[in-house]
Every structure is written in C-alpha cells, then in structure tokens.
N, C-alpha and C positions, 0 to 999 in steps of 0.2 A: 408688728408681727402677730399672726393669728395664734390662738391658744394651742391649736393642734401642732403648729410648728415649734412652739416653745416646748411642749411636752416631748415632741420628737427629739429635739436636741438634748433634753435632759436624759431621756431614755438611752439615746445613742451613747452618751458619755458614761452610762452606767452598765454597758454591756459586760457580761462575764461569760465564761465558758460553762454552759450547762444550766445555770440558774440566774434569775434576776428578779428583783421585786417588781410587782405589777402595779402597785398603787391601788389595788382593790382589796381593802381590808388587810388580813394577815396572809393572804395567798401569795405564794412565790411561783414564778414562772420557771418551769424546768423542762428540759428537752434532752431525751436520750435516744440514740439511734443504733441500729444494727443492720448488718447486711445478710440477706438470704438469697436463695437462687432457685426457687421452685419452678421457674420457667426455663432454666438454663442460662438466663441473663442475671447479672447482679441486680438485686432489688433492695433499695434502702427503705427501711421501715422505722418509724419513730413514735415515741410515746412521751408523755410528760404531764405536768399539771398546769392548770390555768391556760391551756392552749387556746381556749375560746377567745382570748384577747389578741390573738395573732391574726393579721390580715392575709398573709401568704407565707409560703416557705420556699427558700432557695436551696438547691442541692448542689454541692461542690464535690469534685473528685480530684485526687492526687494520684498520678501514675508513677509508681516506683520512687516515691519520695520527692517528686517534682512539685511545682507550685500548685496551689489550689485553683481549680478552674470551675467556673459556673457552668453546669450542664443542664439545668432545668429549673423551672419555677412552677409551683402548683398552688391551688387555692387553700384556704384556711381549714377546710374539713378533710383534706387529703392527709393520709398517714402512711403513704407508700409511694415510691417512684421506681419504675423499672428503667434501668440504664441499658438500652439495646446496643451496646458496643460489641465489636468483634474482639473479644478478649484474646490476649497474646499469652501463650504458655510461659510461665515463669515470672510474669509481671504482677506485682502487687498493686491492687487498686484500693484506695482508702477513700472514705466518704465522710462528709459532714453535712448537717442540715442546719440552716439558719432560719430563725423566725423573724418576720418583718412586720412592722406596724407603721403606717403612713410612709411607706417606702424606706424606712430606716431599720437597720438590723438591730434587734434588741437582745437576742440570745442565740447561741450556737451550740450544737452538740459537741461533746468532747471526743477528740480523736483517740481511739484505743483499739484493743484487739477485736472487739465486737464489730467495729466499723471497717475492718480490713477483710479483703477476700481471702486472706490467710485463714480465716475462720471457716471457710468452705472446704468441702472434700476435694481431693485430687485423685487422679486416676493414672495408672501406668500399665501398659501392656509389657509383660516381662518375657513372654515367649510367643513367637509366631513364625511362620515359615519365612526364611530368608532366601531360599532358592525355590525355583518352581517345583511343584509336586508332580513328579514324573512316574511314580510307581503306584501310589494309591491316591484316591480322591477324597481324602479326609484329613483333618488336622485338629489340634487343640490349641486354643488361645488362652494363655495364662495371664491372669490379672493381678494387680496389686492396688489396693485402695489406701490412701493416706487420709485419716480423719482430720477434720478441722475442729470446730468447737463441740460437735456431737459425734458419737460413735457411728461407724458405718453399719448399714443393714443389708445392702445388696448392690447389684450393678444393673444398669440399664444399657441395652445395646441395640444397634441397628445393623443388620447384615445385608449388604447389597440393596435390593429394592424391597425387602421384606419389612413388616411392621415392627414397631418397638417391642422388645422382649425384656423381661426382668428375671434375673437369676440371683441366687444367694451364693452359689458355688463360685470360687475364684477361677474356675476353668470352664470355658465355653467350648463344647465339642461340636465341631462342624463336620457333618457326614454327607455322603452321596453328592459331592460337589461336581458340578458340570465343568467342562474344560473352559478356560478363559481366565479373565482377571476378576478379582473379588476384593471387596473392601468391608471393613468392620469398624464402627465407631462405638466407643464405650464410655459411659459416665458412671462414676461412683455416686451412690445415693446414701445420705445419712439419716439418722433417726428423726431429724427435724424436717425431713422432706427436701433437703437441699441437694442440688445436682452440681457436679463439677462444671465450671463455666468454660473449661477448655478440655473437651473430651479427648481421650486417647484414640489414636487411629493407626490401623495396620492395613496394608495392602499385600496381596500375594497372587500368584498365578498357578493355576492347575493345568498341567501339560501332559497328563497321562495319555497314552496313545489312542484310546477309544472310550471317551466319556462325553458323548454328544450332549448338547445343551437342551434341557427340557424346561420350558417356561410357561407357567400358567398365566393366561391373559384373558381379559374380558373386554367389554366396551371401554375404549379409552386406554387400553393397555394395563388396566389395574387387575390384580389377582383377587377379585371379589365378585360374587354373584348372588343374586336373589333367586336363582333357579337351581335345581339339584343337578347341575352339570357344570363342568369346567372345560374351557377351550384351552387346549395345550398346543403350544407352538414348538416345533422341533427344528433344531439346527444341526443336521447330521448328513453331510453329503455321502458318507461311506455307509450309512445305515439303510437297510431295506425294510426291516420289520421292527416292531416295538411291542413290548409286553408291559402293561400298566396295572397297578394295583394300589390300594391304600394300605397294604401290608408291606413291611420292610422286606419280608422274604418273598414278596410277589405272589403269595398264595391267592388263588382265585383269578390270577391273570392268565391271559392267553396271547400267543403271538398273533399280530395282525399287521398287514402291510401298511407302510407309511404312504399316505396319499400324495399326489404331486404338489398340492398346496402346502404340504408339511404342517397341517393343522388337524387335530383330532378332538372330537367332543367326548369327554369322559364322564360317565354318570357317577355322582357322588353318593355316599352313604347318608342315611338319615341323621338328623340332628344338626343344629346350627353350630358354627364355630370354625376353628382353623383345621383344615384338612391337609394332610401330607400325601402327595401322590408320588409314588416311586415308579421308575421306568428303567427298563433294560433294553438294549438295542442289539440287533443282529445284522451283520453285514451280508452282502451277497455271497460271500464265500463261506458263511456259517459261523464266523467268529462272533462271540458275544462280548458286549461291553461290560464295564463296571456298572453298578446300579447308581443312578442319579435321582434327584428328587427336587420337587418344588412344592410351594404351598398355595392354597387358595382358601378364601374365607367364604363360607356359605352363611348367608344372613338374610332373613325375611322380616325381622322385627325392627321397627323404628327405634332410634335412641331414646333414652329417658333423660330428661333435662331437669335440673333444679337450679333456679336462680337464688343465690344466697343473699346478694346485695345488688341493688337497693331493695328494701322492703316495699311492697306495693302500697301506694297511697300516700307516701311521705311528701312533705313540702320542704323545699330547700331554697335558699337565697343564692346559691352558688352556681357558677356558669358551667361547671364540669362535674362529672360524677364517675366513679369507677364501678363497673359491672363485673361481678364475680359469680361463679357457680360451678356445678359439677355435671358430669354426664356418665351414662352407663351404656355400653353397646357390646355386641359380640364380635365386631370387626373394627378395623382401623377407621378413624374419623377424618373426613376432609377438613380443610381449614374452617374454623367456626366463625360465623358472622354475627355481629351485634349491630343491628340497624345498618346492615349491608357493609360494615367495615370489619376487617379481620381482627380477631381476638388472639391473645397469646394462650398457648397451652400451659397449664400448670401441672407439673408432675405427670401422672399417667391418665388422670380422669378429671382434670379441672380446667377452667378457662378464666381469663381476665381481660377486660377491655378497659385499660386505664384512661382516665381523663376524657371521657366521652362528653362532647359539648352538649349543653342543654339550651333550648329556646325558652323564651318567656311563656308562662302558662303551662297547660298540660303537655307532657312528653310521654309518648308511647315508646317503650323499649321492647324490641323483639330479638330473641336469640334463635338463630337457625343452626341446627346441628344435622349434618348429613353424613351417613357412613359411606364407605367406599362401594357398597353394594347398591347404593342409590336410595336407601331408606332415609327419610328425613323426619325431623320433629321440630316443633317451634314452641317456645315458651314466651310469655308476655307479662310485663308489668307496666303500670302507668304511674308516673310521679308528676309533681307540679313544681315548676320553678317560679317563685315569687320574690322579686328583688327586695320587697319590704318584709319578708318573713324574718322573725327574730333570729339573730345569729348567736345569741347567748353571750355577747360581749359585755364588758363591764358597764354597768349603768342601765342595762336593758331589763 
C-alpha cells in the first residue's frame, strides 16, 4: 500500500468535527462555516487554520432536519459556495463543509446557528390590498422584517417592471397606479448585507373607472434611454387627449391629442437618473382621469467597474477561480457577463462569478457591464494557471 493511502486511512480515522491534527508541526486543522445571502441565494463561507493542507472542499445541505446531501465540491483555494436553489418559505436549510485530502474527508465544520438559514433575515407583508382598488389608484404596502443574526437596516423591493429600490421605512407608498394587475416583491436586508432568500410577494388589481395605462418604453421595451426623450405607450380606448409632465401636479403640461398609434415622445428634463412622468387623460366627453405615472431612466454615462478579485498578475495552480467586483451606474444594469458567462448580482452594486474555469497558461478575464440605456464598460485582468505553482501544502 502506498504511503499516501496509509496516511489517508490514518487521517480518516482521526476525523473530528471542526478540528484535526495535520501532522505539520504544532498546527491544527480547523474549519468554521457560516451562511450568508448577499445574492439572494444561500452562500456558504468558511475559514479556518492550516487549510492549505486541504485538496478540496465538499458542501452538504440538510433540508428541514433531513439527511445531509452533497450539493457541491470546490477546489482548495475556494472559501465560498453559492447554493442556487429555489428556497421554499418556512424551510430551514443547514450547511456543512468538509475538507478532503486524497479523496478522504479529514475535517468537517460544526453544524450550528451560523450555518442555518435561520440566521438570515425574513420578510413579511402585513398589509396590502385584498380587493380591487375601485375608488382611488394608490395604496400602501406595510412590511415587517424579522432579523436573523444581524439587525435589519432596510428593505429592497421590485414593483412591476421597475428597477430595484431600497427603503428604510416599513411602509411602501404606491401612487398614480394605472388600471390592471400589479405585483410587488420585497426582501429584508440586514446590517451584514444579507437578503431574505424567500422574498415576500403581494399582488393586487386597480379597477378604478378611468385610469388608463401609461408605460414608458424604449428599444426592446425597456424604460431606459440615452437621449433626452422618452417614448410613452398609452392603453386607453376611452381617452382622446393626454396631459404629461414631470411634476406630480402636472405643472407645465398641456392637453394634446393621443395619436392613432397610441405612442407619444416626451422630452425629458436635464440631468441623468430616474425620471417620473405623470399623465392625466381626457375622454371624448370631457371627463378627466385620475393621474397615473411611470418611470424612465435617462443615462448617457457608461458604468464604472472595479474587479476586486482576482488581483491582476497572480499565478495559481487551481483549475477554477471566483471573480468578484462592484459597479456604479445611474440606471439599472443588464445581466453582467464574465468571459461571456452570466455573473450573480451581489446586493445592489456587486457581482460574483463563482468557480470560473481556468485553462493552462495565461488567462484573460473580461467583465462586461451594460446598463439598460445601452451604455457599456469593460474591465480586464490577466492571471496565469500553472499546475506546478506552489500550493502551500505541508512540505513545500
């Protein structure tokens, strides 16, 4: 039997939860894990000592106290794993990370409060319309956040087709709603940047007699533009005229006929960012509608990208690497691409491409960020994969 197999058997018989002797001086191998959710998915992160002696890590999950199931395996330099599951409300997911050497498990993290999704925030919508809104086209959505391991700081929500918004008030006021069906999704956000993995959802209907639909659209149906004008689409068979303004009281607006194609180009005010366009309609008999509104983003500036990891010029012996970074832009961002593959959004302004495969030799990494107005920016780093590069294991 080879020496490596003998050592593997000895180490396997010495497995403990959390720590084990490594056989390298007085160092002890330790492994501690925790669960975060900065992408909206559970992410297992781990730290420890003497982890350079590990060949790979296996990640296990238990659903509501069920058996531990292997869900993934990553290289020795990885310290995080994103579990892209469709989480079910009320189900507790618990995680463990095991360190392997020569395909034998030698250490496993301890199962505890930090490795349970109970440590993440939860969200509840406590008040929302339960019957159609038939008198006024506005409503308030009341929220409740339940903290996990960290205190809550705010809520993140998406209403209909609009971009992500963040609020600190536990009440979201929705005004100037158009007639039809609407949906809101809400995530609680804690001080550690963790999101609820099962957002709260509410749907309701606006059925007021005269609140035509006003929808800001551009190329591809997105409410973003790099020119100082917005294309507005109107759905109002009973309306003959419309008054438009960026002021809620419609100051500066004037009645104009709705063209047969039911589309109007509206000039925007100066300054990039989110613009709210208010509209009121008038029927052929002279009856006026309630005020409705929609939003459009005016943006002419490309995003700013910062690649945090990996650092340019590094050399690694591993076959995968995680790419992380941040971006800044005045409008919503399209899916981010890292070497033409989709990355995960982290919080409001970050991205992650876990376990990107590396080829032998030089590897060029390109991050492409394009905003919904069509402005794009690229950031690049180059690293090298050398199978013979020192891995920092015992004896090297």
